[in-house]
N, C-alpha and C positions, 0 to 999 in steps of 0.2 A: 504492499501499499503505499503512495506518494503522496505525500502531505505538500500541498499547494497554497501559499498565500500571491494570492491577485491584488496587485495595485490598481487603483484606477477602477470608479465604480459607473464610468459612461456606458455607452452603447457597446464599444467593445468589452471591456469589462464584463459588464453585464452577459454579454455571449460567452464568453469563457468563462467565467463561475459557474451558471447556469450548466454548460460543459461537464465541467469536474463534478456537479452536483450528482450528474447521473452515470458517471464512470466507475467502474466496480473495481480497478486499480487505482481509484484517488478517492484523495481526502481532501475537501477545500476546507481548509486549516482557516481561512478568513479573508475580510477583505480589508483594504487600505482604500480611505478616500478623504480630503480635507473636509469635506461638505460630510459633516455627520449624518444629517437627515439621509441623503443620497444612499450614503455606504450602508447605513442601517436598512433600508429598503430595501437594496439588494442581498444583503447577508439574511435578512428574514425570509426574504422568496425561494435561498438556497440551502437555509437551515445549517449557518455557521455564523460567525462574531463578527464586526464589524469593529474598524479601527481609526483613528483620524491619523496616525501618522508611522511611517515603516519603523523608527524605533520603539514605538509603544508595542506593535504588534512583536515584533522579535523578541521583545522582554516577556510579553504576556502567555508568548504561546511553545508549548513544551518542545514541539519539534516542526520543522520546516526543511523541506527537501528541495523545491522549487518555488522562483519568484517571476510571478508573469507580469510583467510589465505593461500595460494599458491604459497610457498616457501621452498628451501631445508630446511631438517627436521632440521639442528641445527638453524635456526631460527625461527622455530616455536615457542619455550616457550617464546619468548621476544614480539611478538606481541600479542599471548594470553593473556599475562598477561597487557599489556598496553592497550586492547581494555576492557579487564575485569573491568581494573581499571577506565574506562572510560564509564562505565554503559552499554557498547555494549554486542548483544549475538554475539557468536563466532560460525565459522564454520571453521576447520582446517583441512587439506589435510593429509591422513595418511603418515608414522606412526605417530602417534602423538608426539613423541619426541625420542630420542637415548636412553635415559635411563629411568628406571620405578621411580627413583625419581624425575625425572622433570617431566613424567606423571603425576601421584599421585599430586604434587606441582600446575599443571595445574588446573586438576580436583579441586581440592580442591578451589583454588584460584577464581575460578569462581562462584561455589558453595557460598564461603563467600560472593561473590559482587553480589549474585542474577542475574547472568546472565546463559543463557544456553550455553552447551558448545556441538557441534556435529563433528563427524570427519567423515572425505570421505572416509568409507568402502565401495565402491559403487558397488561391488560384488556380493549384496542383490539384488539390486536393475535392474540386468541384468535379461532379462526373461527368458533367459535358464535355470538360475541359481537356479532364485523364483520358477520356474514351476518345477524344480527338488525336492527343498523342499518341494512343496505340494504333490507331487506324493510319496515322502519318507513318509512324515505325514499322507496320505492317505491310507498306507501299502501296497503299489504296490510290492512293492519289499521283502516284510515279513520283519523281523529281520536282521538290518542292519549286515554286517562282515566284510568286505574289500573293500579299498575305496583307488580310485588314483585320484590324481589330478596334475595336471601342468601348468605352465606358461611360457611364455618365447621368445626369439629373440636375435637380434643385441644387443651389449652392449650401452646401451642412453646416448645421450652426453649432459648433463646439464651445467648451469650456473659455470663458471670456472671450468669444468671437475669436480665436486664435486663429483659424482657418484665414481667417483678413489680414494677417500678420503674413506675408509672404515671406519674411526671412527667417520666420519660425515655421511655415507648413511648405513653402514651395511650391503654392497652388498646385492646381489638377493633376497638372506633371508630375512632382515627386509625392504628394499625396497619394493619389489614386492610380494613377495610369504605372507607377513602378509594377503593378502587378502584370499589367501586359507585357511590360519589359521582360521582367523576370520567366515569365510563361513562354513567350518567343525566345528567349536565348535558352531554355530547356531543351525546346523544341528546333533550334536551328541551331545553334552554336553560337560562337561569338561574335560580335557587331562589329562592323568595320569602321562605318561611319555614321553619324547623326546628322542630321538637318530638321530644324522645328520652327515653327511659327505660333504664337501665342496672340492671347488678349491681354494678359497681364498689363496692367499700366496705361491701358488706352480708354478703359472706360470705369464703372464703378466697380469699388473693389468688391462687392459679391458677385462680381458675374465673372466666369473665367471659360477659357475653351484653347486646348492648345490641338495641333497638328503635328505628328513625329513621322519622320520616315528613317529607318532602320533600312543601312545594308548590311548584309552579313557576310563575312568571310567566305559562306557555301554559294554565295552570288544570289539569294533569294532576297526579294526586296521588302518590307514590311512598311504597311500605313496606320500608325497607329492615333486615333483620334480620341479626346476625351473633352467632357464639357460639365459643367457647374453652372451651364445658364439656361438649361430647359428642365422643367417636371416631367417627373416620374424616371425610375431608376430602372436603368438596361444595361445589358452589356452584350456584345458581340464579338463573332469570330469567323472569318473566311479564311480557308488555305486552299490555294490553287495552283497544281500541280501538272506535267505533261500529260497524265493520265484522270484526273478527276479533281473533283472539288469535295471539301468537306466546310459544310456553314453551320453557321449556331446563332441564333438572334434568342436572348431571352423572353422577350417581349412578345411571342408566337406559342402558342396552343402545345405544338411540337417541334420544339426548336432545335434539336439535333437533327442534320439531314446530311447526306454522303450520297452522293451519285458519282459514276464511271464514265467518262466519255464515250457515246459508241459503243456502250455495252460491252468492255472489254472482259474480259475472263474474272469471276467472282463477282463482278456487278450487277444490280438488279436491271441493267439493260436500257440504253436506249435515254439514257439521260433522267430516267425516273427516280423524284427522291426517296429517299428509306427511310422513314422517321425513326427515331431512337430511344424509348423510354427511359427518362431521367430516374435517379434512383432517390429516395426521399431524404436519407440520413444526414444529415446536417454536415458541411464538409467542415465547418470549424470543429466540432466534436470528431469529424477524422483526423484533424491535422494534430490535435492539442493530444487524442490518443496514440498516436503515432509519435510523438516527442516523445511522452513519456513511456514507452515501448522502448525508445531508444537508449532513453536513460539504463530501463530494468536490466534491457540486453545488452547496452554496449555498443552501437552500432548506429551508422552513419547516417544522418535521416534524408529524406526525398528530397529538401532544400536545406542546403548548409547556411552557415554563418557568411561564406567566401561568395556563395550565391548571392546572397542579399546584396554584399559589398560591391559586385558587378552591376546586378538592377541598380544599387543606388548611382554609381557610375554613370550609368546611359541615362539616366534620371537628371542629373544635372550636367553631363553632356548635351542634353535637349535643354534647357536652362539656358546655357552658355552660348548655343546658337542662336537661340531667340535673341537673347542680348545683343549681339556680335552681326547678326543678319548673315552668317557662314557656316557651312557644315563644320563638324567637329568629328575629326578624325582617332578612332581610338587605339591603343598599343598597350602591351603589355606596360606595368609598370608607369604607367599612366599618372602623370600630376591631376591633383585636386582641382575637378574642371568648376568650383566655385573658388579657386583663386585664380589671379592674372595669367597665370602660365598657358603653355599651347599643351593641349592632352595630347599624349604620346610622345611628346620633347623629353 
């Protein structure tokens, strides 16, 4: 039984807490939130205790094995480092940090303290996305050529409107589209070049839009769109290759579709869409259960801290491209795109 302390009683903290409360190999040790009322409500719903500070929780609880950080991005580093110093494994919501320097420090610090660091890139655990990856790996669409991905809806209202502070959140590109960057890198390998345009700074702070083009070393091209300027959340994915297409749109009743061009062997024939039924199990539950199983079995997770670092590097490169109006070339050992250095120099 793994004892987990969740820090943050907002939307993600509540989601994580509810998952642990239903998990047979987990014990939700407590919830920490500076808003005592909010923390108490989540704790009561999940049958655990609430605390107003990390120090208070650690002093009161007999056992904590894992600290799960579900806070605004600028607060991640402080609690990840503290938990590692206390010898606790860490689960941290994405993005890992606001800069590559902070992310590297967090990864190295956890490694030096002998604790595992997991980052919540949950898109890999969504059934539709995992199934699309499997179809891709099975060669259903042949050689991938062009990919389109998107997500978005209305502007999120978070703690003290922190999403409106671009220096803290990084807007739609860093906070939300990083999901797609991680998933696409998982599917197609390393990104060679990033070019992006965005709405940030052009209109009201609580409207944001971004269009990012990724060129992969494999030769595939991806266009990733994100919006915080529309109503109703949705996400979509389309992978086109030499032999077929995989398509997903969460706004559809039957979202995951695949077909092969010209009735190739194994296809449903002649471009007829074949709907796939989604699985009902919560992907956040699957993700957190996987992380805890990795701790118990001492195994590497599906998404590593280094994967989270690379997704952050892609997102920051997109922001740099927006700022300069020029493409950003990625390379191994690249400088932090949030600095004035050239990526890959």
